[in-house]
Backbone as JSON, one array per atom type, in Angstrom:
{
  "sequence": "MTADDSFSRLDDDDYPAYTMGRAAEMLGTTQGFLRAIGEARLITPLRSGGGHRRYSRYQLRIAARARELVDQGTPIEAACRIVILEDQLEEAQRINAEYRKAAEAENPTTADSG",
  "N": [[18.76, 16.83, -10.95], [16.32, 18.95, -9.63], [15.65, 21.16, -6.84], [12.92, 21.41, -6.55], [12.04, 18.98, -7.67], [13.03, 17.19, -5.77], [11.58, 17.91, -3.47], [8.96, 17.37, -4.31], [8.93, 14.63, -4.33], [8.63, 14.03, -1.67], [5.94, 14.05, -1.19], [5.09, 11.88, -2.56], [3.53, 8.87, -2.41], [4.52, 6.49, -3.33], [7.23, 6.64, -3.47], [10.32, 5.21, -2.68], [11.42, 5.79, 0.2], [12.3, 4.9, 2.68], [14.57, 3.08, 4.65], [15.12, -0.41, 5.45], [15.64, -0.75, 8.2], [14.69, 1.68, 9.28], [12.01, 1.55, 8.46], [11.11, -0.73, 9.88], [11.44, 0.22, 12.47], [9.6, 2.38, 12.47], [7.22, 0.98, 12.2], [7.23, -0.48, 14.48], [8.17, -3.07, 14.6], [10.03, -6.0, 13.57], [12.91, -6.39, 11.41], [12.88, -8.87, 10.32], [10.14, -9.43, 10.17], [9.4, -7.71, 8.09], [10.87, -8.88, 6.03], [9.54, -11.33, 5.95], [6.91, -10.65, 5.11], [7.56, -9.75, 2.66], [8.51, -12.1, 1.45], [6.1, -13.43, 1.41], [4.95, -12.11, -0.58], [3.45, -9.81, -0.18], [4.35, -7.19, -0.15], [6.79, -5.68, -2.25], [9.78, -4.51, -1.83], [11.68, -1.82, -3.22], [15.04, -1.74, -4.46], [18.06, -0.25, -3.39], [20.92, 1.27, -4.98], [23.01, -0.12, -3.83], [21.81, -2.48, -3.19], [20.17, -2.55, -0.97], [17.06, -2.84, 0.79], [14.28, -0.72, 0.18], [11.51, 1.13, 1.25], [8.22, 2.38, 0.54], [5.81, 4.91, 1.56], [3.24, 3.98, 1.05], [3.7, 1.19, 1.0], [4.45, 0.86, 3.66], [2.04, 1.41, 4.96], [0.51, -0.77, 4.12], [2.05, -2.84, 5.25], [1.72, -2.2, 7.94], [-0.99, -2.75, 8.32], [-0.97, -5.53, 7.92], [0.58, -6.23, 10.09], [-1.14, -5.53, 12.21], [-3.1, -7.53, 11.93], [-1.57, -9.85, 12.34], [-0.74, -9.38, 14.96], [-3.17, -9.78, 16.18], [-3.37, -12.45, 16.12], [-3.56, -13.77, 13.69], [-2.22, -15.96, 11.28], [0.81, -15.23, 9.48], [0.87, -15.66, 6.64], [-1.88, -15.84, 6.06], [-2.69, -13.32, 6.95], [-1.37, -11.69, 5.11], [-2.69, -12.44, 2.76], [-5.3, -11.58, 3.36], [-4.9, -8.8, 3.52], [-4.14, -8.25, 0.89], [-6.53, -8.92, -0.45], [-8.27, -7.03, 0.72], [-7.14, -4.69, -0.28], [-7.53, -5.05, -3.03], [-10.33, -5.06, -3.11], [-10.9, -2.45, -2.26], [-9.82, -0.99, -4.41], [-11.45, -1.95, -6.52], [-13.93, -0.96, -5.68], [-13.41, 1.77, -5.87], [-13.03, 2.06, -8.65], [-15.56, 1.24, -9.55], [-17.17, 3.29, -8.47], [-16.21, 5.42, -10.0], [-17.08, 4.64, -12.58], [-19.85, 4.67, -12.15], [-20.25, 7.37, -11.61], [-19.48, 8.49, -14.07], [-21.44, 7.36, -15.73], [-23.74, 8.53, -14.7], [-23.22, 11.17, -15.35], [-23.35, 11.07, -18.12], [-26.01, 10.37, -18.58], [-28.15, 11.9, -16.98], [-30.91, 11.75, -16.39], [-31.6, 9.07, -16.06], [-30.32, 8.44, -13.69], [-31.82, 9.93, -11.88], [-34.32, 8.73, -11.97], [-34.17, 6.28, -10.69]],
  "CA": [[17.5, 16.93, -10.24], [16.16, 20.24, -9.0], [15.09, 21.14, -5.48], [11.48, 21.17, -6.69], [11.87, 17.53, -7.87], [13.28, 16.53, -4.49], [10.46, 18.18, -2.56], [7.74, 16.71, -4.79], [9.01, 13.21, -3.95], [8.19, 13.91, -0.29], [4.5, 13.81, -1.22], [4.83, 10.7, -3.39], [3.32, 7.68, -1.58], [5.22, 5.34, -3.9], [8.68, 6.86, -3.47], [10.95, 4.34, -1.68], [12.24, 6.69, 1.0], [12.65, 4.37, 3.99], [15.39, 1.88, 4.72], [14.48, -1.49, 6.19], [15.74, -0.46, 9.63], [13.77, 2.79, 9.61], [10.64, 1.05, 8.27], [10.81, -1.6, 11.02], [11.31, 1.11, 13.63], [8.34, 3.13, 12.35], [6.11, 0.04, 12.38], [7.35, -1.14, 15.76], [8.32, -4.5, 14.32], [11.41, -6.4, 13.27], [13.27, -6.5, 10.0], [12.44, -10.21, 9.92], [8.73, -9.33, 9.78], [9.37, -7.1, 6.76], [11.32, -9.9, 5.09], [8.49, -12.36, 5.85], [5.8, -10.2, 4.26], [8.13, -9.71, 1.31], [8.5, -13.47, 0.96], [4.7, -13.77, 1.17], [4.59, -11.28, -1.74], [2.53, -8.73, 0.14], [5.02, -6.0, -0.67], [8.1, -5.91, -2.87], [10.52, -3.26, -1.71], [12.66, -1.52, -4.25], [16.41, -1.89, -3.97], [18.97, 0.87, -3.64], [22.06, 0.9, -5.82], [23.81, -1.09, -3.09], [21.03, -3.68, -2.95], [19.4, -2.46, 0.27], [15.62, -2.68, 0.61], [13.71, 0.61, 0.42], [10.05, 1.04, 1.34], [7.44, 3.61, 0.34], [4.75, 5.11, 2.57], [2.15, 3.05, 0.72], [4.1, -0.13, 1.46], [4.42, 0.87, 5.11], [0.63, 1.29, 5.38], [0.14, -2.17, 3.88], [2.75, -3.63, 6.26], [1.1, -1.91, 9.24], [-2.25, -3.51, 8.37], [-0.61, -6.93, 8.12], [1.04, -6.36, 11.48], [-2.34, -5.53, 13.06], [-3.72, -8.86, 11.85], [-0.66, -10.81, 12.98], [-0.82, -9.11, 16.4], [-4.45, -10.33, 16.64], [-3.28, -13.9, 16.1], [-3.69, -14.31, 12.34], [-0.92, -16.38, 10.72], [1.34, -14.22, 8.56], [0.43, -15.92, 5.26], [-3.3, -15.48, 5.99], [-2.76, -11.86, 7.09], [-0.98, -11.11, 3.83], [-3.78, -12.67, 1.8], [-6.41, -10.68, 3.74], [-4.54, -7.43, 3.14], [-4.21, -8.19, -0.58], [-7.95, -8.9, -0.83], [-8.81, -5.73, 1.13], [-6.62, -3.69, -1.22], [-8.22, -5.28, -4.31], [-11.71, -4.62, -2.94], [-10.89, -0.99, -2.24], [-9.58, -0.55, -5.79], [-12.65, -2.26, -7.3], [-14.96, -0.01, -5.27], [-13.05, 3.08, -6.43], [-13.32, 2.0, -10.09], [-17.01, 1.18, -9.67], [-17.68, 4.63, -8.2], [-15.89, 6.24, -11.18], [-18.01, 4.25, -13.65], [-21.18, 5.16, -11.78], [-20.23, 8.83, -11.77], [-19.44, 8.75, -15.51], [-22.75, 6.99, -16.28], [-24.69, 9.56, -14.28], [-22.92, 12.39, -16.1], [-23.81, 10.85, -19.49], [-27.46, 10.25, -18.65], [-28.63, 12.31, -15.65], [-32.33, 11.41, -16.14], [-31.63, 7.69, -15.58], [-29.91, 8.45, -12.29], [-32.89, 10.51, -11.09], [-35.52, 7.91, -12.01], [-33.93, 5.04, -9.99]],
  "C": [[17.45, 18.28, -9.53], [15.61, 20.08, -7.59], [13.59, 20.86, -5.54], [11.2, 19.67, -6.88], [12.04, 16.78, -6.55], [12.12, 16.71, -3.54], [9.19, 17.48, -3.02], [7.75, 15.23, -4.44], [8.55, 13.0, -2.51], [6.71, 13.61, -0.2], [4.12, 12.55, -1.97], [4.74, 9.46, -2.5], [4.11, 6.48, -2.07], [6.73, 5.5, -3.94], [9.32, 6.04, -2.35], [11.93, 5.1, -0.8], [12.81, 6.06, 2.27], [13.48, 3.1, 3.9], [14.65, 0.81, 5.52], [14.51, -1.21, 7.69], [14.77, 0.61, 10.06], [12.32, 2.32, 9.49], [10.23, 0.18, 9.46], [10.61, -0.78, 12.29], [9.98, 1.85, 13.61], [7.13, 2.24, 12.62], [6.13, -0.64, 13.75], [7.46, -2.64, 15.62], [9.78, -4.81, 14.03], [11.65, -6.39, 11.76], [12.86, -7.86, 9.46], [10.98, -10.22, 9.5], [8.62, -8.75, 8.37], [9.85, -8.1, 5.7], [10.23, -10.94, 4.86], [7.33, -11.9, 4.98], [6.27, -9.98, 2.83], [8.13, -11.09, 0.68], [7.08, -13.95, 0.65], [4.12, -12.96, 0.01], [3.5, -10.25, -1.44], [3.08, -7.42, -0.39], [6.36, -6.42, -1.26], [8.87, -4.61, -2.79], [11.44, -3.06, -2.91], [14.04, -1.68, -3.63], [17.23, -0.66, -4.32], [20.08, 0.37, -4.56], [22.94, -0.14, -5.16], [23.06, -2.36, -2.74], [20.21, -3.67, -1.67], [17.91, -2.23, -0.03], [15.2, -1.27, 0.98], [12.2, 0.5, 0.32], [9.4, 2.4, 1.14], [6.42, 3.74, 1.47], [3.58, 4.18, 2.32], [2.48, 1.65, 1.23], [4.08, -0.22, 2.99], [2.99, 0.78, 5.64], [0.15, -0.15, 5.22], [0.77, -3.06, 4.95], [2.13, -3.43, 7.64], [-0.22, -2.67, 9.39], [-1.97, -4.99, 8.6], [-0.16, -7.16, 9.56], [-0.13, -6.37, 12.44], [-2.96, -6.92, 13.1], [-2.87, -9.91, 12.55], [-0.71, -10.62, 14.51], [-2.12, -9.65, 17.01], [-4.48, -11.85, 16.57], [-3.43, -14.55, 14.74], [-2.32, -14.76, 11.84], [-0.48, -15.41, 9.61], [0.88, -14.43, 7.12], [-1.03, -15.5, 5.08], [-3.46, -13.96, 6.08], [-2.41, -11.18, 5.77], [-2.09, -11.27, 2.8], [-4.97, -11.76, 2.09], [-6.12, -9.26, 3.28], [-4.6, -7.26, 1.63], [-5.67, -8.1, -1.03], [-8.61, -7.57, -0.44], [-8.4, -4.64, 0.14], [-7.32, -3.82, -2.57], [-9.67, -4.8, -4.23], [-11.81, -3.11, -2.96], [-10.72, -0.42, -3.65], [-10.81, -0.79, -6.66], [-13.78, -1.29, -6.95], [-14.68, 1.38, -5.84], [-13.39, 3.13, -7.92], [-14.83, 2.01, -10.33], [-17.64, 2.56, -9.46], [-17.39, 5.57, -9.39], [-16.82, 5.93, -12.34], [-19.41, 4.78, -13.39], [-21.29, 6.66, -12.01], [-20.26, 9.21, -13.26], [-20.79, 8.45, -16.15], [-23.8, 8.03, -15.91], [-24.47, 10.86, -15.05], [-23.41, 12.27, -17.54], [-25.33, 10.87, -19.6], [-28.06, 10.61, -17.29], [-30.08, 11.92, -15.36], [-32.45, 9.99, -15.61], [-31.28, 7.64, -14.09], [-31.02, 8.97, -11.39], [-34.11, 9.59, -11.0], [-35.39, 6.65, -11.17], [-34.36, 5.08, -8.6]]
}
């Protein structure tokens, strides 16, 4: 691996760079919370060669949103389901916007007449 490869991983939201302890510290929560959202299948951390959980920045953002909901009194299972649905909605909206943009590029007169 070259130095360029190592540095490019720093920008990768999906690179599992954080240990469980560091992730819990960054989120201001416990390792038990991270295990609980893993058991609820909100996030699935990757495992290091030694079997230790590793989290990506994307997973930490998802966990932080779940923690917000739990801190507001939402049960953990419900919080996880809400976060999953929010994530799915965001993805569907992104795809819909791409389709709309492609349709407008194919037929610009239809977009202007609406």
